[in-house]
PAZAPA-4460 file (N, C-alpha, C; in steps of 0.05 Angstrom, whole numbers, plus 32768, in hexadecimal, padded with zeros to 4 digits):
% residues 128
    n_x    n_y    n_z   ca_x   ca_y   ca_z    c_x    c_y    c_z   seq   type   mol
   816D   7E91   80AF   8168   7EAC   80B9   814D   7EAC   80C7     1      M     A
   814C   7EB8   80DE   8133   7EBB   80ED   8123   7ED1   80E0     2      K     A
   8108   7ECF   80E3   80F6   7EE3   80D8   80FD   7EFF   80E3     3      L     A
   8103   7F00   80FD   8109   7F1A   8109   8123   7F27   80FE     4      S     A
   8134   7F17   80F1   814D   7F21   80E6   814A   7F29   80C9     5      E     A
   8134   7F23   80BD   8130   7F28   80A0   812C   7F46   809B     6      C     A
   813E   7F52   808B   813C   7F6F   8085   8123   7F75   8075     7      P     A
   811A   7F63   8064   8102   7F68   8054   80EA   7F69   8067     8      V     A
   80E9   7F57   807B   80D4   7F57   808E   80D3   7F72   809E     9      R     A
   80EB   7F7C   80A5   80EC   7F96   80B3   80E0   7FAC   80A3    10      A     A
   80E5   7FAC   8089   80D9   7FC0   8077   80BB   7FBC   8075    11      T     A
   80B3   7FA4   8071   8096   7F9E   806F   8087   7FA5   8089    12      A     A
   8094   7FA1   80A0   8087   7FA9   80B9   8081   7FC7   80BA    13      D     A
   8093   7FD7   80B0   808F   7FF4   80B0   8078   7FFC   809F    14      I     A
   8075   7FF1   8088   8060   7FF9   8075   8047   7FE7   8077    15      I     A
   8047   7FD4   808A   8030   7FC3   808D   8019   7FD3   8099    16      D     A
   8005   7FD5   808A   7FEE   7FE5   8092   7FE0   7FEE   8078    17      G     A
   7FC6   7FED   8079   7FB7   7FF2   8060   7FBD   800D   8053    18      K     A
   7FC3   8022   8064   7FC6   803D   8059   7FE2   8048   805B    19      W     A
   7FF4   803A   8068   800F   8045   806C   801E   804C   8052    20      K     A
   801E   803A   803F   802C   8042   8026   801F   805A   8019    21      P     A
   8005   805C   801A   7FF7   8073   800E   7FFC   808D   801E    22      M     A
   7FFF   808B   8038   8005   80A2   8048   8021   80AC   8040    23      I     A
   8034   809A   803F   804F   80A2   8037   804F   80AF   801B    24      V     A
   8040   80A3   8009   803E   80AD   7FEE   8032   80C9   7FEE    25      N     A
   801D   80CD   7FFD   8010   80E8   7FFF   8022   80FD   800A    26      A     A
   8034   80F5   801C   8045   8109   8029   805F   810E   801A    27      L     A
   8065   80FE   8005   807F   8102   7FF8   8082   811C   7FEA    28      K     A
   806C   8128   7FE1   806D   8142   7FD3   806F   8159   7FE6    29      A     A
   8060   8158   7FFC   805F   816F   800F   8051   8167   8028    30      K     A
   8056   8176   803E   8047   8171   8057   8029   8175   8053    31      P     A
   8019   8166   8061   7FFC   8169   805F   7FEF   816A   807B    32      L     A
   7FD9   8178   807C   7FCA   8178   8095   7FB9   815F   8095    33      R     A
   7FAE   8158   80AC   7F9F   813F   80B0   7F88   813D   809C    34      F     A
   7F79   8153   8099   7F62   8152   8086   7F6B   814E   8069    35      G     A
   7F81   815A   8062   7F8C   8155   8047   7F94   8138   8043    36      Q     A
   7FA0   812D   8058   7FA8   8111   8056   7F90   80FF   8053    37      L     A
   7F7B   8104   8062   7F62   80F4   8060   7F57   80F6   8044    38      L     A
   7F58   810D   8038   7F4E   8110   801C   7F5F   8100   8009    39      R     A
   7F78   80FC   800F   7F8A   80EC   7FFE   7F85   80CE   8002    40      A     A
   7F77   80C7   8018   7F70   80AB   801E   7F52   80A9   8021    41      L     A
   7F42   80AD   800C   7F25   80AF   800F   7F17   8098   801C    42      P     A
   7F23   8080   801B   7F15   8068   8026   7F1F   8062   8043    43      D     A
   7F32   8072   804C   7F3D   806D   8067   7F2B   8079   807C    44      A     A
   7F26   806B   8092   7F17   8077   80A8   7F2A   8089   80B7    45      S     A
   7F1F   809C   80C5   7F2E   80AF   80D5   7F3E   80A0   80EA    46      R     A
   7F32   808C   80F7   7F3F   807D   810C   7F57   806E   8102    47      K     A
   7F54   8060   80EC   7F6A   804F   80E1   7F80   8062   80D7    48      V     A
   7F79   8077   80CA   7F8E   808A   80C0   7F9E   8095   80D8    49      A     A
   7F90   809C   80ED   7F9E   80A7   8105   7FB0   8092   8111    50      T     A
   7FA7   8079   8113   7FB8   8064   811E   7FD1   8060   810D    51      E     A
   7FCD   805F   80F3   7FE4   805A   80E1   7FF7   8072   80E1    52      Q     A
   7FED   808A   80E3   7FFE   80A2   80E5   800F   80A0   80FF    53      L     A
   8003   8098   8114   8011   8096   812E   8027   8081   812C    54      R     A
   8021   806A   811F   8035   8055   811C   804D   805E   810B    55      E     A
   8047   806C   80F5   805C   8077   80E5   806D   808C   80F3    56      L     A
   805F   809C   8104   806E   80AF   8114   8080   80A2   8129    57      E     A
   8076   808D   8136   8086   807E   8149   809F   8072   813C    58      R     A
   809D   806A   8123   80B4   805E   8115   80C7   8073   8109    59      E     A
   80C0   808C   810B   80D1   80A1   8101   80CE   80A6   80E3    60      G     A
   80B8   809C   80D7   80B4   809F   80BB   80A7   80BB   80B5    61      I     A
   8095   80C3   80C6   8088   80DD   80C2   808B   80ED   80DC    62      I     A
   8087   8107   80D9   8086   8118   80F1   806C   8127   80F1    63      S     A
   8063   812D   8109   804A   813B   810E   8050   8155   811C    64      R     A
   8047   816A   8110   804C   8185   811B   8031   8192   8120    65      T     A
   802D   819B   813A   8014   81A9   8141   8019   81C7   8141    66      A     A
   8007   81D6   8135   8009   81F3   8134   7FF1   81FE   8143    67      F     A
   7FF4   8215   814F   7FDE   8222   815D   7FD8   8214   8177    68      G     A
   7FC0   8218   8180   7FB7   820C   819A   7FB1   81EF   8196    69      N     A
   7FC0   81DE   81A5   7FBC   81C1   81A5   7FBB   81B5   8189    70      R     A
   7FA4   81AD   8181   7FA1   819D   8168   7F94   81AD   8151    71      W     A
   7F93   81C8   8154   7F85   81D8   813F   7F8F   81D2   8123    72      E     A
   7FA9   81D0   8121   7FB5   81CA   8107   7FCC   81B7   810B    73      R     A
   7FCA   819F   8100   7FDF   818B   8102   7FE8   8185   80E6    74      V     A
   8002   8184   80E2   800E   817F   80C8   8020   8167   80CA    75      E     A
   801E   8156   80B6   802F   813E   80B4   8042   8141   809D    76      Y     A
   805A   8137   80A1   806E   8138   808C   8081   8120   808E    77      S     A
   808E   8119   8079   80A2   8103   807A   80BB   810E   8087    78      L     A
   80C7   80FE   8097   80E1   8104   80A3   80F6   80FE   808D    79      T     A
   810F   8107   8093   8124   80FF   8080   8127   80E1   807E    80      G     A
   8124   80D4   8095   8124   80B6   8095   810D   80AB   8085    81      Y     A
   80F5   80B7   8088   80DD   80AE   8079   80E1   80B1   805B    82      G     A
   80EF   80C6   8053   80F4   80CA   8036   8104   80B3   802A    83      R     A
   8114   80A5   803A   8123   808E   8030   8111   8076   8029    84      T     A
   80F8   8077   8032   80E5   8062   802C   80D7   8066   8011    85      L     A
   80D7   807F   8007   80C9   8086   7FEE   80D3   8075   7FD7    86      V     A
   80EE   8073   7FD2   80F7   8063   7FBB   80F0   8045   7FBE    87      P     A
   80EF   803B   7FD6   80E7   8020   7FDB   80CA   801B   7FD3    88      V     A
   80B9   802E   7FDB   809C   802B   7FD4   8098   8030   7FB6    89      L     A
   80A8   8041   7FAA   80A6   8045   7F8D   80AD   802B   7F7E    90      T     A
   80C2   801E   7F86   80C9   8004   7F79   80B4   7FF0   7F7E    91      L     A
   80A8   7FEF   7F96   8093   7FDC   7F9C   807A   7FE2   7F8B    92      M     A
   8074   7FFC   7F87   805D   8004   7F76   8061   7FFB   7F59    93      A     A
   8079   8000   7F4F   8080   7FF7   7F34   807C   7FD9   7F30    94      D     A
   8087   7FCA   7F43   8085   7FAD   7F42   8068   7FA5   7F44    95      W     A
   8059   7FB2   7F56   803D   7FAB   7F59   802C   7FB0   7F40    96      G     A
   8032   7FC6   7F32   8024   7FCB   7F19   802A   7FB6   7F04    97      M     A
   8043   7FAE   7F02   804B   7F99   7EEF   803D   7F7F   7EF7    98      K     A
   803C   7F79   7F10   8030   7F60   7F1A   8012   7F60   7F14    99      H     A
   8005   7F77   7F18   7FE8   7F79   7F12   7FE3   7F74   7EF4   100      Q     A
   7FF4   7F80   7EE3   7FF1   7F7C   7EC6   7FF5   7F5F   7EBF   101      R     A
   8009   7F53   7ECB   800F   7F36   7EC6   7FF7   7F25   7ECE   102      R     A
   7FED   7F2A   7EE6   7FD6   7F1A   7EF0   7FBE   7F1E   7EDD   103      K     A
   7FBB   7F36   7ED4   7FA4   7F3C   7EC2   7FA7   7F2C   7EA8   104      S     A
   7FC0   7F2C   7E9D   7FC5   7F1D   7E84   7FC1   7EFF   7E89   105      R     A
   7FCD   7EF5   7E9F   7FCB   7ED8   7EA5   7FAF   7ED1   7EAB   106      L     A
   7FA1   7EE2   7EB9   7F85   7EDD   7EC0   7F74   7EDA   7EA7   107      G     A
   7F79   7EEC   7E93   7F6A   7EEA   7E7A   7F71   7ED0   7E6B   108      A     A
   7F8B   7EC9   7E6B   7F92   7EB0   7E5E   7F86   7E98   7E6C   109      R     A
   7F87   7E99   7E87   7F7C   7E83   7E96   7F5F   7E80   7E91   110      T     A
   7F51   7E97   7E90   7F34   7E96   7E8A   7F2F   7E8B   7E6E   111      F     A
   7F3F   7E95   7E5A   7F3C   7E8A   7E3F   7F41   7E6C   7E3E   112      E     A
   7F56   7E63   7E4C   7F5D   7E47   7E4D   7F46   7E37   7E59   113      H     A
   7F3C   7E40   7E6F   7F25   7E32   7E7D   7F0D   7E31   7E6B   114      R     A
   7F06   7E47   7E5E   7EEF   7E48   7E4D   7EF2   7E35   7E35   115      T     A
   7F09   7E35   7E28   7F0D   7E23   7E12   7F0D   7E06   7E1B   116      S     A
   7F18   7E01   7E33   7F18   7DE6   7E3D   7EFB   7DDD   7E44   117      Q     A
   7EEB   7DEF   7E4E   7ED0   7DE8   7E54   7EC1   7DE2   7E3B   118      Q     A
   7EC6   7DF1   7E25   7EB9   7DEC   7E0C   7EC2   7DD0   7E02   119      R     A
   7EDC   7DCA   7E04   7EE6   7DB0   7DFB   7EDA   7D9A   7E0C   120      D     A
   7ED8   7D9E   7E26   7ECC   7D8A   7E37   7EAF   7D85   7E31   121      D     A
   7EA1   7D9A   7E28   7E84   7D96   7E23   7E80   7D86   7E09   122      S     A
   7E94   7D86   7DF8   7E93   7D76   7DDF   7E97   7D59   7DE3   123      R     A
   7EA5   7D52   7DF9   7EAC   7D36   7DFE   7E92   7D29   7E09   124      V     A
   7E8B   7D12   7DFC   7E73   7D04   7E05   7E7A   7CF2   7E1C   125      E     A
   7E68   7CEF   7E2E   7E6B   7CDD   7E45   7E69   7CC1   7E3B   126      E     A
   7E7A   7CAF   7E45   7E78   7C92   7E3D   7E5D   7C87   7E46   127      P     A
   7E52   7C75   7E36   7E38   7C6A   7E3C   7E3A   7C53   7E4F   128      A     A
***
């Protein structure tokens, strides 16, 4: 199978971006204005958030609705199609939490193993 034919790659391409999964997550409960979205992504710069919102809009995941004169009030919401991405991200989040816990447990064991091995190594005398 070619990379371009891989359905998992197609999904990953849509959510590829530092803030895209968090944007979708923030919008799953209700539509938000741009300022509200930025507060949901406290570490995101305005520029990057705007770029990622535009990419999600181009893909049909979110919709942007302007109220009033020009840009006075802009609201973002998930489209019906975008809502189909929520269960995918939920499963990925569940798996990610399990993976983090696993890494944490294995990391602790690896550290314990290395520390005990270092102690054992320090007891071994160098040949004369």
